[in-house]
C-alpha positions in Angstrom: 29.0 30.1 -24.0 27.6 32.5 -26.6 27.3 35.3 -23.9 30.9 34.7 -22.9 32.1 35.0 -26.5 30.1 38.2 -26.9 31.7 39.7 -23.8 35.1 38.6 -24.9 34.7 40.2 -28.3 33.5 43.4 -26.7 36.5 43.5 -24.4 39.2 42.5 -26.9 37.5 43.5 -30.2 39.1 40.4 -31.7 38.0 37.3 -33.6 35.7 37.0 -36.6 33.2 34.3 -37.4 32.6 32.3 -40.6 29.3 32.2 -42.5 26.7 29.5 -42.2 27.3 28.8 -45.9 31.0 28.2 -45.2 30.1 25.9 -42.3 27.7 23.9 -44.5 30.2 23.6 -47.3 32.8 22.3 -44.8 30.3 19.8 -43.4 29.4 18.6 -46.9 33.1 18.2 -48.0 33.9 16.3 -44.8 30.6 14.3 -44.8 29.8 15.2 -41.3 27.3 17.3 -39.3 28.8 19.6 -36.7 27.2 19.8 -33.2 25.2 23.0 -32.6 27.6 24.3 -30.0 30.5 24.1 -32.4 28.5 25.8 -35.2 27.8 28.6 -32.8 31.5 29.0 -32.0 32.4 29.0 -35.7 29.7 31.6 -36.5 31.1 34.0 -33.9 34.9 33.4 -33.8 35.6 30.6 -36.2 38.3 32.4 -38.2 40.6 32.8 -35.2 40.1 33.1 -31.5 43.3 33.8 -29.5 41.8 32.4 -26.3 41.8 28.9 -27.7 45.7 29.0 -27.7 46.2 26.2 -30.1 45.8 26.1 -33.9 42.1 26.0 -34.7 41.7 28.3 -37.8 38.7 27.4 -39.9 40.8 27.4 -43.1 42.9 24.5 -41.7 40.2 22.2 -40.4 40.4 19.8 -43.3 44.2 19.5 -42.9 43.7 18.8 -39.2 41.6 15.8 -40.1 44.4 14.5 -42.4 47.1 15.3 -39.7 45.0 13.4 -37.1 44.8 10.3 -39.3 48.5 10.4 -40.0 49.5 10.9 -36.4 47.1 8.1 -35.2 48.7 5.7 -37.7 52.2 6.9 -37.0 51.9 6.4 -33.2 49.9 3.2 -33.5 46.7 4.8 -32.0 44.3 3.9 -34.9 41.7 2.3 -32.6 42.3 4.6 -29.6 39.9 7.4 -30.6 36.3 6.2 -31.1 34.8 7.2 -34.5 33.3 9.4 -35.7 35.2 12.3 -34.3 36.2 15.8 -35.4 39.5 17.4 -34.7 38.8 21.1 -34.1 42.3 22.2 -33.0 45.8 20.9 -32.9 49.1 21.7 -31.2 51.8 20.9 -33.7 54.6 21.3 -31.1 53.3 18.4 -28.9 51.4 16.7 -31.8 48.2 17.0 -29.8 44.7 16.6 -31.1 41.7 18.4 -29.6 38.5 16.7 -30.7 34.9 15.8 -29.9 32.8 12.8 -30.9 30.3 13.6 -33.7 27.7 11.2 -32.2 27.2 12.8 -28.8 24.6 15.4 -29.4 24.7 19.2 -29.8 27.2 19.9 -27.1 29.7 17.0 -27.0 32.5 16.3 -24.6 36.0 17.5 -25.5 39.1 15.3 -25.5 42.8 15.6 -26.1 45.3 13.1 -27.3 48.9 14.2 -27.0 50.4 11.6 -29.3 54.1 11.9 -28.3 53.4 12.1 -24.6 50.9 9.3 -24.7 53.4 7.1 -26.5 56.0 7.8 -23.9 53.8 7.6 -20.8 50.1 6.8 -21.3 48.0 8.5 -18.6 45.0 10.8 -18.2 47.1 13.9 -18.9 48.2 12.7 -22.3 44.8 11.2 -23.3 41.4 12.0 -21.8 38.4 14.2 -21.4 39.1 17.9 -21.0 35.5 19.1 -20.5 32.1 17.6 -20.2 31.0 19.6 -23.2 32.3 22.0 -25.9 30.6 25.0 -24.4 32.3 24.4 -21.0 35.7 24.0 -22.7 35.3 27.3 -24.6 34.1 29.1 -21.5 37.1 27.9 -19.5 39.4 29.0 -22.3 37.8 32.5 -22.3 38.0 32.7 -18.5 41.8 32.0 -18.6 42.6 34.3 -21.5 44.8 37.3 -21.0 46.6 39.3 -23.6 
């Protein structure tokens, strides 16, 4: 994943990372420890990476957690997503959460829950695993990215 991010940055000269201190402060405030693959992503392009294509800006991560709690309650999905988890991106148009479990090692699987769609028609497209691990998810996003 790191090599693909470096190649992407060389090609598009876009995206800036956050410092390890900022990451540690976020972990401390949230009471979590991020997986190593996610920390690597944040260090290299955590501020904003257009290839992700959904809102994932580091400055909004704490509000994503609050939005997730609110949406899970609003749609009656409180027990649907196993805890602990971290929402690393959201799509506000579809009220979708992109998250990974915090207890699945350094490179956890990535899931999506599209709250509105899942309420209307629960299926594997509205709720399910997007990638076997975070690095694969990021790599697939980079591979599909075009300006």
